[in-house]
C-alpha positions in Angstrom: 87.6 106.1 68.1 89.2 109.4 66.2 89.0 107.0 62.8 86.2 104.4 63.2 83.2 105.3 65.4 82.0 102.2 67.7 78.6 101.5 66.9 77.1 100.6 70.7 74.2 98.5 69.2 76.7 96.1 67.3 79.4 95.9 70.1 76.8 95.6 72.5 75.2 92.3 70.9 78.7 91.4 70.5 79.7 92.1 74.0 77.0 89.5 75.1 77.7 86.4 73.5 81.1 87.1 74.5 79.9 86.5 77.3 77.8 83.1 77.0 81.0 81.6 75.8 81.5 82.3 80.7 79.1 80.4 81.2 80.6 77.4 81.0 81.7 74.9 85.1 85.0 75.8 84.3 84.6 79.6 84.3 82.2 79.0 87.3 84.6 77.0 89.3 88.0 78.5 88.4 87.9 82.0 87.3 88.2 83.7 83.9 91.7 83.7 82.8 92.1 79.9 84.5 93.3 76.8 82.2 93.8 74.0 83.4 97.4 73.0 84.2 97.5 69.2 82.2 95.0 70.5 79.2 98.1 72.9 78.5 101.2 69.9 78.8 98.8 68.3 76.5 98.0 71.2 74.1 102.4 71.6 74.0 102.8 68.1 73.8 100.8 68.1 70.3 102.0 71.2 69.2 105.8 70.2 69.6 105.6 66.6 68.1 103.0 67.6 65.3 103.0 70.8 64.1 106.1 73.2 65.8 109.4 71.5 67.7 109.1 74.1 70.7 112.4 75.4 72.2 110.8 76.0 75.9 109.5 74.3 78.5 105.6 74.0 79.0 106.2 75.9 82.0 106.8 78.7 80.6 103.1 79.4 78.7 101.2 80.4 81.2 101.8 81.9 84.7 98.9 81.2 86.8 100.2 83.6 89.0 99.3 87.3 87.3 95.8 86.1 87.7 93.8 88.0 89.8 93.3 87.2 93.6 90.5 86.8 94.1 89.6 85.4 90.9 87.2 87.6 89.3 84.1 85.5 88.6 81.4 85.6 86.2 77.8 85.0 88.8 75.1 83.3 85.7 
């Protein structure tokens, strides 16, 4: 970048750490970007009840139709 040079060593180190978060059964089975519909409903309910009253339906929180097909899987 013009204003903030990228330190390649730091960037690659950070990328390796981030990739560790993808080493779960959920990512292995469903790919990157998948959100379990039941979990999103539970999270929506918790936020609506305890933090902020939500004025939109839970279905507007996530749309799986934007996920790539076939799903992108990180092979580990």
